[in-house]
Each structure stands twice: as structure tokens, then as C-alpha cells.
C-alpha positions as CSV (number, residue, x, y, z in Angstrom):
1,M,0.0,0.0,0.0
2,A,1.4,3.4,-1.0
3,E,2.2,5.9,1.8
4,L,2.9,9.6,1.9
5,H,4.2,11.1,5.1
6,G,2.9,8.0,7.0
7,A,-0.6,8.2,5.6
8,H,-2.0,4.9,4.1
9,S,-3.6,5.2,0.7
10,R,-7.3,4.5,0.1
11,I,-8.9,3.3,-3.2
12,I,-11.5,4.7,-5.5
13,D,-12.4,2.0,-8.1
14,D,-14.2,2.3,-11.5
15,V,-16.3,5.5,-10.9
16,Q,-17.5,8.3,-13.1
17,I,-16.6,11.8,-12.0
18,Q,-19.2,14.5,-11.3
19,A,-17.0,17.5,-12.0
20,Y,-13.4,18.4,-13.1
21,V,-11.5,21.7,-12.8
22,A,-7.9,22.8,-13.5
23,V,-6.9,25.9,-11.6
24,L,-3.9,28.1,-12.7
25,K,-1.3,28.1,-9.9
26,E,1.2,30.6,-11.3
27,E,1.1,34.0,-12.9
28,C,-0.9,34.2,-16.2
29,R,1.4,34.1,-19.3
30,Q,0.8,36.1,-22.4
31,P,0.4,34.0,-25.6
32,S,3.7,35.5,-26.9
33,N,5.4,33.8,-23.8
34,G,3.9,30.4,-24.5
35,G,0.5,30.9,-23.0
36,N,-1.0,29.0,-20.0
37,E,-1.2,25.5,-21.5
38,N,2.1,24.4,-19.9
39,S,1.7,26.5,-16.8
40,L,1.3,24.9,-13.4
41,H,-2.3,23.9,-12.7
42,Q,-3.9,22.3,-9.7
43,H,-6.3,19.5,-10.9
44,R,-9.4,18.5,-9.0
45,M,-12.2,16.1,-9.6
46,K,-15.4,15.4,-7.8
47,V,-16.5,11.8,-7.0
48,D,-19.5,11.0,-4.9
49,G,-19.7,14.6,-3.6
50,K,-16.1,14.7,-2.5
51,W,-13.2,16.6,-4.2
52,Y,-9.8,14.9,-4.9
53,S,-6.8,16.9,-6.2
54,W,-3.2,16.3,-7.4
55,P,-0.1,18.4,-7.8
56,P,0.3,20.9,-10.5
57,G,0.7,20.0,-14.1
58,G,-0.3,21.5,-17.5
59,S,-3.8,22.6,-18.3
60,K,-4.9,19.4,-20.2
61,K,-7.5,17.3,-18.4
62,W,-6.6,13.8,-17.1
63,V,-10.2,12.6,-17.0
64,F,-13.2,13.4,-19.2
65,P,-16.9,13.4,-18.0
66,T,-17.7,10.2,-20.0
67,D,-14.6,8.3,-18.6
68,R,-14.4,5.9,-15.7
69,V,-11.6,6.3,-13.3
70,S,-9.7,4.3,-10.6
71,F,-7.0,5.7,-8.3
72,R,-5.4,5.6,-4.9
73,Y,-5.4,8.7,-2.6
74,I,-4.3,9.8,0.8
75,V,-5.9,12.2,3.2
76,T,-3.4,14.9,4.3
77,P,-3.3,16.1,7.8
78,E,-5.1,19.2,6.6
79,G,-8.0,17.0,5.3
80,Y,-7.2,17.2,1.5
81,R,-7.8,14.1,-0.6
82,H,-4.5,13.9,-2.6
83,V,-4.5,11.6,-5.6
84,L,-1.4,9.4,-6.1
85,T,-1.0,10.3,-9.8
86,E,1.0,7.2,-10.6
87,T,-2.1,5.1,-9.7
88,L,-4.7,7.1,-11.7
89,E,-6.2,4.8,-14.5
90,T,-8.7,6.2,-17.0
91,V,-11.0,4.1,-19.2
92,D,-12.8,6.0,-22.0
93,K,-16.5,5.5,-23.0
94,H,-15.4,2.7,-25.4
95,G,-13.7,0.7,-22.7
96,N,-10.2,1.6,-23.7
97,T,-7.5,2.5,-21.2
98,V,-6.3,5.9,-22.0
99,V,-3.5,8.2,-20.7
100,R,-4.5,11.9,-20.7
101,G,-2.9,15.1,-19.3
102,D,0.7,16.1,-18.8
103,R,2.3,13.3,-16.9
104,S,5.8,14.7,-17.1
105,P,7.5,15.5,-13.7
106,V,6.9,19.0,-12.4
107,Q,10.2,21.0,-12.4
């Protein structure tokens, strides 16, 4: 079982999300400076009325509304549900496993 700072992970298995947002976490960039697509964004998704988030990445979504998703998460001491991104698995509406979003390490 994965751990982060002593917290044991919990599992969400084969669910459809209720909502998804990506929030810009750094200063807005002008299009002439590359725009915001590769800027740091905090990603959040809502499952069964609860929000789950993961560290910053680009603006591209990791999960679409028609997908089914499974993942492990931990609850931080502050009460946030932090998705362990290496465990996030997405299945599209056709039943195919897909990889979405910017999965490169954050610098």
C-alpha cells in the first residue's frame, strides 16, 4: 500500500466523475510567452460529492466526464484528498484504457 508522510492510501475504483477543474497556480502568461497550457495547474475532480486533487501539471484534463476512473489517494493532515497520480487509471467510453494530461514531472 502506498504511503505519503505516514498516511495509508485508500482506493476509488471504477467510478464516473461529477466535475473536473484545473486551476492556474502561477502568474498568467501572455500568448507571446507560450500561454498557459504548460503553466502549473492544480487539478481537482469530484467523485460522490467529494473533491480529490493532485499536484500541478499542465492545463490538459486527465479525466473526461464520460470516462471511468480508478485511483489511490491519501488524506493529508489538513484534510485534503490527494490523488497518487501514478495510480490514476482512466477508461474511456469505449472501454479503452487511456492516458491523458501532462504526466511529465513538475520542475
